N, C-alpha and C positions, 0 to 999 in steps of 0.2 A: 487751635483757634478757640477762643472763649465762646461760651453759649450766647453771651450778650452781643457778640459780633455776628453770629449766625442768624439771629432772629430777624434783623432788618432784611437780609438777603432772602431768607425764606418767605417773609411777608411779601416782599416785592414779587417773588416768583409766583406765589399763590394768587395775588391780585392780578398779575399779568395773565395767568391762565384762566381765571374766572371772568375777567373783564378785559378782553384783548385790546379794545380801543382805548382803555385807560392809559396805557403806556405811551400812546401817541397823542394824548390830549393837549399837549403844550403847543399851541398854535401861535404863529407870529401875529401881532396886532396889525390891523390894516391890511391883511393878506387878501388882495384882490386878484382873482384869476381872470376870467373873461365873463362878464355879465351881459354883454350885448349879443343879441342873436342866440343861436344854438349851433350845435355841431351835428353833422350827418355823416354816418359811416360811409366810406367810399364803397361803391357797389351796392348801395341800398336798393336800387331798382333794377338790379341785374343778378348775376350769378351768386354773389355773396348772400343776398337776401333770399334767393330761391333755395340755396343750400340750407341756410339756417332757419328759414320759414318766417323770418321777421326782418323788417327794416329797423334800424337802431339809431336813435337820436339822443343827444346829451345836452343838458343845459345846466349852467352854474348860477347860483343865487348867493346873495350875501350870507355871511356867517358860515362860509365853507360848505354850503349845501349843494348837492348834486342830485339831479333827477335824470334817470335813464328811462327812455320811452321805447317800448317794443311794439311796433305796429305790424300785424300779420301781413305777410306777402301772399298774394299780389294785391290785396286790398290797399296796402300802403301807396300804391301807384296812383290811387284816386284822391289821396289826402293832400291838400294844398299846404304850402309853407305857412300861410296865414292861420289855418286851422291848427297846425302843429304848435305854433306859438301860443295860441289861445289855450290849447290842452295843457301845455307846460304851466301856464299861469293858474289854471283851475287846479291842477294837481298840487302845485306849491301851496295853495290855500287849504288843501284837504287835511294836512297833519303837519306838526312841527317835528315829529320824530322820524325814525327810520321805518319804512314800511314797503310792502309790495301791495299794489292796488290794481285790481282788474275791473275796468269799468268803461263806459262810453263817454263819461264826463259830460254828458249832455250835448256833445259836439260831434260825436262820431256815430256811424251806423253800426259798427262792430266793436266789441270790447277790445281794449288794448291793455298791456301791462305797463305800469309805471313803478319804477323802483326808486324810492327816496332814501338818500343816505347823506353822509358827510365825507368831505375829503380832509386829509390831514397832511401837514407839512412835517416831514421827518428828514433831518439832515439836509435841508435845501431841496428835497424832492417832494412833489405833490403825489399823494397816494390815496387809494380807496380800497375797500374790501370788495374784491370781484369774485368771491366764492372759491378761490384757489387757496392752497395752503399758505401762499405768501401774497401780500397785497399787490395790486397792480400799480404801476407808476404812470403818471400822466405827464406828457411833455407838450410844449407849445411851440413847434418850429414854424417859422414863416406864415403867420396868420392861419395856422391849422392846428390840429391836435392829433396826438397819437397816444394810444394806450399800450403799455408794454407789460405783457404777462410773462413772468419768468418761467423758463423751460429748463428741462434737465440738460438737453444738448444745445438748444438754441432758444432764444427769446422769441415770443410771438408778438408781432407789432400789428396793431389794428389802427388804420389811418382814418381820420375824419376831416371833412371840409367844414369851414366856418360859414354858416348861413347868417348873414348880417340882417339886422332889423331894417 
């Protein structure tokens, strides 16, 4: 193989390692996921929240923006859906980039964590960086959502209910 043929491959490999999101930046135009309401993890006010220490909510915004909100349990049982919607909108105005923000956002009694990021469409699948070695896949079956985290033996599926406006 000639050196001129190797350079583009080497360049692509280096760029992908230094900027992992760059390889997935080709998004379909007009890609609308679900912008109305938000999603609440099943078991948010039960055993799942008790074990993890947080209730977990997800909202999508235009331009493939995703916000994940982690409200400490059992405090999350006191927070109403109306307040959660307002918190999402305040968080969305905080920054245009990816970020982790811990704050009360002027609406809550206790600080919560908001993770702002983007989703990407890769080979027809919706994905986001969930902190694992491989991205998580998002699926939308029957007016709900599920996040699939790839596992060695079995995939881990986290189910969410759609909370409508």
